[in-house]
Backbone as CSV, one residue per row, in Angstrom:
resi,resn,N_x,N_y,N_z,CA_x,CA_y,CA_z,C_x,C_y,C_z
1,MET,-23.286,-2.593,-29.778,-22.838,-1.210,-28.350,-25.296,-1.302,-28.144
2,ARG,-25.443,-0.829,-29.049,-27.153,-0.293,-28.879,-27.590,-1.625,-28.373
3,ASP,-27.378,-2.597,-28.468,-28.069,-4.101,-28.428,-28.682,-3.961,-27.053
4,LYS,-27.220,-4.050,-26.538,-26.568,-4.254,-24.883,-27.349,-3.442,-23.734
5,ILE,-27.549,-1.893,-24.412,-27.842,-1.017,-24.000,-29.908,-0.935,-23.448
6,LYS,-29.968,-2.122,-25.203,-31.452,-1.679,-25.181,-31.975,-3.399,-24.243
7,PHE,-30.719,-3.425,-24.264,-30.924,-5.672,-23.497,-30.755,-5.432,-22.057
8,ILE,-29.951,-4.733,-21.607,-30.292,-3.435,-19.923,-30.795,-3.159,-19.491
9,LEU,-31.631,-2.168,-20.078,-32.523,-1.148,-20.462,-33.730,-2.592,-19.651
10,LEU,-34.271,-2.628,-20.551,-35.298,-3.752,-20.527,-35.783,-5.127,-19.970
11,ASN,-34.136,-5.106,-18.651,-34.046,-6.349,-17.575,-33.996,-5.229,-16.066
12,LEU,-33.936,-3.824,-16.419,-34.338,-2.844,-15.381,-35.494,-2.858,-15.414
13,LEU,-36.779,-2.686,-17.175,-37.886,-2.907,-16.380,-38.461,-4.083,-15.840
14,TYR,-38.020,-4.726,-16.184,-38.288,-6.159,-15.857,-38.299,-6.392,-13.718
15,ALA,-37.336,-5.805,-14.122,-36.531,-5.901,-12.627,-37.952,-4.750,-11.916
16,VAL,-37.829,-3.819,-11.889,-39.282,-2.784,-11.360,-40.529,-3.682,-11.872
17,ILE,-41.266,-3.902,-12.761,-42.278,-4.720,-12.883,-42.343,-6.396,-11.711
18,ILE,-41.108,-6.538,-11.561,-41.139,-7.629,-11.055,-41.864,-7.309,-9.120
19,ALA,-41.010,-6.368,-8.567,-41.127,-6.450,-7.661,-41.955,-5.410,-6.584
20,ILE,-42.969,-5.102,-8.286,-44.422,-4.427,-7.433,-45.232,-5.381,-6.792
21,PRO,-45.288,-6.556,-6.935,-46.520,-6.841,-6.471,-45.166,-7.682,-4.586
22,PHE,-43.942,-7.506,-4.477,-43.448,-8.022,-3.621,-43.684,-6.191,-2.543
23,ILE,-43.464,-4.946,-2.792,-43.756,-3.425,-2.430,-44.870,-4.246,-2.156
24,ILE,-45.670,-4.219,-2.571,-47.702,-4.031,-1.866,-47.779,-4.872,-1.510
25,ILE,-47.060,-5.889,-1.075,-47.120,-7.335,-0.165,-46.142,-6.399,1.012
26,ASN,-45.741,-5.877,0.891,-44.301,-5.157,2.415,-44.467,-4.029,2.516
27,PHE,-45.359,-3.324,1.559,-45.976,-2.580,1.679,-45.315,-1.979,3.081
28,LYS,-46.619,-2.500,3.814,-47.281,-1.777,5.473,-46.467,-2.348,6.083
29,VAL,-45.562,-3.079,6.429,-44.681,-3.071,7.237,-43.239,-2.131,7.403
30,PHE,-43.298,-2.231,6.290,-41.930,-1.801,5.650,-41.844,0.091,5.923
31,SER,-42.921,0.375,5.744,-43.800,1.801,5.765,-43.305,2.537,7.601
32,LYS,-43.067,1.655,7.637,-43.881,1.542,9.683,-42.594,1.343,11.026
33,SER,-41.789,0.306,9.518,-40.167,-0.112,10.425,-41.139,-1.494,11.602
34,GLY,-42.130,-2.544,11.105,-42.860,-2.895,11.984,-42.313,-4.597,11.776
35,GLN,-42.521,-5.566,12.655,-42.279,-7.065,12.254,-43.189,-8.219,11.136
36,PRO,-42.918,-8.062,10.290,-43.448,-8.775,9.239,-44.003,-9.960,10.184
37,ASN,-44.426,-10.298,9.575,-45.531,-11.575,9.082,-44.331,-12.810,8.180
38,LEU,-44.889,-14.272,8.641,-44.116,-15.036,7.869,-44.048,-15.284,6.683
39,LEU,-45.857,-14.717,6.349,-46.323,-14.577,4.913,-45.601,-14.243,4.186
40,GLN,-44.763,-12.659,4.270,-44.492,-11.360,4.200,-42.518,-12.022,3.376
41,ALA,-42.114,-12.865,5.383,-41.429,-13.093,4.698,-40.898,-13.783,4.081
42,LEU,-41.797,-14.960,4.153,-41.857,-16.051,2.524,-41.623,-15.114,1.057
43,SER,-41.936,-13.914,1.006,-42.614,-13.237,-0.339,-41.150,-12.351,-0.198
44,SER,-40.701,-12.585,0.744,-39.041,-11.719,0.511,-38.560,-12.391,0.020
45,ILE,-37.802,-14.246,0.148,-37.547,-14.700,-0.145,-37.562,-15.399,-1.689
46,LEU,-39.329,-15.508,-1.355,-39.355,-15.334,-3.387,-38.690,-14.768,-3.658
47,LEU,-38.308,-13.433,-3.822,-38.241,-12.242,-4.558,-36.422,-12.501,-4.524
48,ILE,-36.503,-12.590,-3.604,-34.359,-12.961,-3.792,-34.405,-14.717,-4.794
49,LEU,-35.014,-15.764,-4.844,-35.115,-16.504,-5.629,-35.363,-16.753,-6.833
50,ILE,-36.413,-15.423,-7.322,-37.346,-15.002,-8.683,-35.468,-14.768,-9.315
51,TRP,-34.413,-13.215,-8.632,-33.908,-13.422,-8.749,-32.825,-14.197,-9.233
52,PHE,-32.870,-15.001,-8.133,-31.609,-16.088,-8.142,-31.166,-17.091,-10.030
53,ALA,-33.301,-16.905,-9.655,-33.558,-18.070,-11.102,-32.971,-17.719,-12.716
54,TYR,-33.254,-15.881,-12.129,-33.426,-15.834,-13.951,-31.880,-15.614,-14.069
55,SER,-31.056,-14.743,-12.995,-29.499,-14.321,-12.614,-28.814,-16.028,-13.469
56,PHE,-29.482,-17.335,-12.588,-29.012,-17.990,-14.007,-28.753,-18.261,-15.009
57,VAL,-30.172,-18.563,-15.491,-30.548,-18.487,-16.503,-29.707,-17.861,-17.413
58,MET,-30.222,-16.353,-17.227,-28.842,-15.741,-17.680,-27.061,-15.929,-17.820
59,GLY,-27.016,-16.137,-16.852,-25.050,-16.667,-16.968,-25.415,-18.869,-17.764
60,ARG,-26.520,-19.098,-18.161,-25.911,-20.486,-18.698,-26.201,-19.786,-19.812
61,LYS,-26.899,-18.240,-20.467,-27.215,-18.252,-22.008,-25.966,-16.937,-22.316
62,LYS,-25.314,-17.127,-21.232,-23.452,-16.382,-21.475,-24.443,-14.733,-21.928
63,LYS,-25.013,-13.981,-20.713,-25.820,-12.685,-20.957,-24.489,-12.102,-19.942
64,TYR,-23.555,-11.914,-21.010,-22.475,-10.816,-19.890,-23.285,-9.505,-19.352
65,SER,-23.967,-8.381,-20.523,-24.519,-7.200,-20.164,-26.096,-7.705,-18.494
66,TYR,-25.590,-9.320,-18.119,-26.922,-9.051,-17.385,-26.145,-8.461,-16.331
67,ILE,-24.396,-8.755,-16.087,-24.485,-8.648,-14.766,-24.365,-6.356,-13.871
68,ALA,-24.661,-5.645,-15.800,-24.362,-4.396,-15.382,-26.623,-4.147,-14.780
69,VAL,-26.942,-5.647,-15.274,-28.318,-5.488,-14.621,-28.464,-5.702,-13.139
70,ILE,-27.804,-6.325,-12.798,-27.547,-6.674,-10.742,-27.031,-5.311,-10.482
71,LEU,-25.778,-5.134,-11.363,-24.616,-4.422,-10.421,-26.027,-2.338,-10.515
72,ILE,-25.941,-2.288,-12.116,-27.264,-1.224,-11.776,-28.385,-1.325,-10.944
73,PHE,-28.875,-2.265,-10.524,-30.163,-2.241,-9.685,-29.958,-2.201,-7.571
74,TRP,-28.757,-3.388,-8.496,-28.114,-3.038,-6.277,-27.975,-2.893,-6.294
75,GLY,-26.526,-2.145,-6.774,-25.530,-0.892,-6.875,-26.373,0.232,-6.335
76,ILE,-27.624,0.005,-7.523,-27.166,2.324,-7.270,-28.656,1.849,-5.988
77,GLY,-29.027,1.175,-5.781,-29.996,0.634,-4.660,-29.675,1.721,-3.297
78,LEU,-28.116,0.641,-3.298,-27.094,0.415,-2.739,-26.259,1.929,-2.337
79,VAL,-25.952,2.347,-3.029,-25.647,4.520,-3.170,-26.535,5.122,-2.852
80,LEU,-27.245,5.018,-3.248,-28.499,6.169,-2.957,-29.563,5.512,-1.170
81,PHE,-29.053,4.509,-1.158,-29.361,4.456,0.468,-28.792,4.660,0.079
82,LEU,-26.869,4.945,0.958,-26.262,5.158,1.346,-26.331,7.204,1.833
83,LEU,-26.317,7.262,0.059,-26.825,8.692,0.438,-27.807,9.330,1.198
84,GLY,-28.790,8.204,0.920,-30.297,9.380,1.719,-29.411,8.925,3.061
85,ASN,-29.278,8.281,3.589,-29.069,7.468,4.577,-27.806,8.713,6.214
86,TYR,-26.844,9.594,4.579,-25.869,10.833,5.728,-26.128,11.935,4.549
87,ILE,-26.455,12.263,4.017,-26.817,13.492,3.249,-27.981,13.422,3.313
88,GLU,-29.007,13.565,4.435,-30.182,14.408,4.894,-30.693,15.023,3.584
89,SER,-30.533,16.159,2.808,-30.770,16.919,1.904,-31.034,16.002,0.611
90,LEU,-30.939,14.444,0.833,-31.053,14.077,-0.516,-31.832,12.783,-0.587
91,ILE,-32.677,13.092,0.909,-33.781,11.625,1.164,-34.481,12.031,-0.296
92,LEU,-35.341,12.234,-0.837,-36.470,12.773,-1.322,-35.828,12.049,-3.241
93,LEU,-34.758,12.126,-3.382,-34.047,11.617,-4.306,-33.773,9.864,-3.897
94,THR,-33.459,9.820,-2.898,-33.130,8.397,-2.866,-34.405,7.655,-2.172
95,LEU,-35.852,8.074,-2.088,-36.210,7.674,-2.091,-36.925,6.342,-2.699
96,PRO,-36.811,6.516,-3.858,-38.135,5.475,-4.978,-37.008,5.078,-4.586
97,ALA,-35.989,4.629,-4.856,-35.052,3.784,-4.901,-34.845,2.539,-3.569
98,ILE,-35.021,3.346,-2.021,-35.288,2.647,-0.910,-36.424,1.935,-1.211
99,PHE,-37.782,2.371,-1.380,-38.876,1.727,-1.824,-38.997,0.876,-2.736
100,LEU,-38.084,0.529,-3.842,-37.836,-0.302,-5.029,-36.822,-1.574,-4.579
101,VAL,-35.513,-0.714,-4.143,-35.277,-1.645,-3.938,-34.784,-2.825,-2.147
102,ILE,-34.872,-1.595,-1.097,-35.383,-2.345,0.033,-36.692,-2.599,0.946
103,GLY,-37.311,-1.844,-0.257,-39.148,-1.942,0.236,-39.726,-3.680,0.228
104,PRO,-39.610,-4.467,-1.066,-39.205,-5.971,-1.220,-38.871,-6.524,-0.543
105,LEU,-37.446,-6.408,0.400,-36.362,-7.867,0.564,-37.263,-6.989,2.264
106,TYR,-37.554,-5.665,2.672,-37.000,-5.466,3.708,-38.398,-7.089,4.981
107,SER,-38.818,-7.555,4.655,-39.373,-8.526,5.465,-38.368,-9.531,6.192
108,ILE,-37.765,-9.793,5.283,-36.217,-11.007,5.219,-35.635,-10.823,7.149
109,LYS,-36.481,-8.913,7.497,-36.108,-9.123,9.373,-36.535,-10.318,9.751
110,TYR,-37.780,-10.548,9.630,-38.122,-11.859,10.663,-37.097,-12.635,10.658
111,PHE,-36.638,-13.151,10.167,-35.032,-13.644,10.244,-34.092,-13.196,11.098
112,PHE,-34.643,-12.098,11.873,-33.526,-11.861,12.313,-33.324,-11.135,13.624
113,GLU,-32.723,-11.189,15.341,-33.483,-10.688,15.676,-33.300,-9.266,16.096
114,ASN,-34.285,-8.236,16.108,-34.194,-7.278,16.044,-32.899,-5.985,15.560
115,PRO,-32.764,-6.223,14.021,-31.469,-5.324,13.452,-32.146,-3.795,13.340
116,ASP,-31.648,-3.562,13.539,-31.223,-1.427,13.576,-31.771,-1.550,11.587
117,ASN,-32.657,-0.759,10.944,-33.255,-0.794,10.287,-32.222,-0.405,9.201
118,PHE,-30.946,0.505,9.485,-29.461,0.339,8.634,-28.797,-1.127,8.785
119,THR,-28.769,-0.719,8.886,-27.953,-2.949,9.487,-29.326,-3.596,8.148
120,LEU,-30.110,-3.298,8.026,-31.743,-4.272,7.956,-31.174,-4.249,6.424
121,SER,-30.858,-2.891,5.667,-30.942,-2.496,4.500,-29.808,-2.900,3.835
122,ILE,-28.813,-2.648,4.548,-27.219,-2.567,4.008,-27.726,-4.616,3.862
123,THR,-28.115,-5.256,4.422,-28.831,-6.754,3.997,-29.216,-6.999,3.846
124,CYS,-29.945,-6.830,3.542,-30.806,-6.924,2.987,-30.704,-7.231,0.968
125,ILE,-29.922,-5.108,0.564,-29.434,-5.777,-0.614,-28.002,-6.528,-1.013
126,LEU,-27.369,-6.693,0.039,-25.961,-7.385,-0.148,-26.947,-8.731,-0.475
127,ILE,-27.789,-9.020,0.437,-28.091,-11.208,0.065,-28.501,-10.594,-1.777
128,ALA,-29.458,-10.285,-1.880,-29.586,-9.829,-2.650,-27.926,-9.921,-4.115
129,LEU,-27.778,-8.883,-3.485,-26.144,-8.411,-5.018,-26.366,-10.210,-4.656
130,ILE,-25.288,-10.088,-4.278,-24.885,-11.691,-3.736,-25.039,-12.652,-4.235
131,ALA,-26.573,-13.232,-4.197,-26.959,-14.434,-4.564,-27.844,-14.286,-5.970
132,SER,-27.642,-13.355,-6.665,-27.592,-12.591,-7.610,-26.522,-12.666,-8.603
133,LEU,-24.960,-12.251,-8.422,-24.291,-12.097,-8.885,-23.585,-14.488,-8.760
134,LEU,-23.818,-15.414,-8.185,-23.674,-16.092,-7.502,-24.612,-17.310,-8.375
135,ALA,-25.326,-16.558,-8.774,-26.187,-17.449,-9.654,-25.791,-17.710,-11.357
136,PHE,-25.622,-16.108,-11.398,-24.805,-15.662,-12.786,-24.166,-16.980,-13.007
137,LEU,-23.025,-16.226,-11.636,-21.630,-17.683,-12.488,-22.154,-19.364,-12.057
138,LEU,-22.814,-19.825,-11.186,-22.834,-20.702,-11.770,-23.353,-21.280,-12.679
139,GLY,-24.503,-20.730,-13.414,-25.033,-20.750,-14.936,-24.208,-20.947,-15.686
140,ARG,-22.844,-19.210,-15.728,-22.128,-19.751,-16.115,-20.993,-20.730,-16.166
141,ILE,-20.695,-21.415,-14.872,-19.680,-22.768,-15.166,-20.825,-24.509,-15.160
142,LEU,-22.069,-23.797,-16.170,-22.602,-25.623,-16.142,-22.614,-25.374,-17.243
143,ALA,-22.968,-23.922,-18.438,-22.505,-23.375,-19.067,-22.077,-24.210,-20.006
144,LYS,-19.795,-24.475,-19.123,-19.046,-24.345,-19.768,-18.949,-26.488,-19.739
145,SER,-19.320,-27.042,-17.871,-19.127,-28.454,-18.301,-20.405,-28.947,-19.188
146,LYS,-21.465,-28.075,-21.042,-21.489,-29.253,-20.737,-20.901,-29.655,-21.680
């Protein structure tokens, strides 16, 4: 049990560290709800691809605890975003999660026609969550076929 918790915490730390450069790339446009450029959009796609690749590897290695990492990182980000959106007094609590989870993916906005920020934020989180879970499942399926 202790090893699983350590694994989850370590991978959550990796997720935060990996997100930092993408937060920096997208910070200005995200903080002003601006229109991203192509480079920023590609950086958001790259982050999703990194999550996809790492999730695939974890699936191939049968690291089932990694599913918790995906659900905690993206799921808690989604829940905190929704709480902050609907309960104004919680906004300070939710800001770190918003910057950590939505900020690096914000530039996906480049590929959509004028989405409102709420819809864009939910879309970003769901794309990353679903891509990560599908990659894990794909890795798991391909590991079984060996």
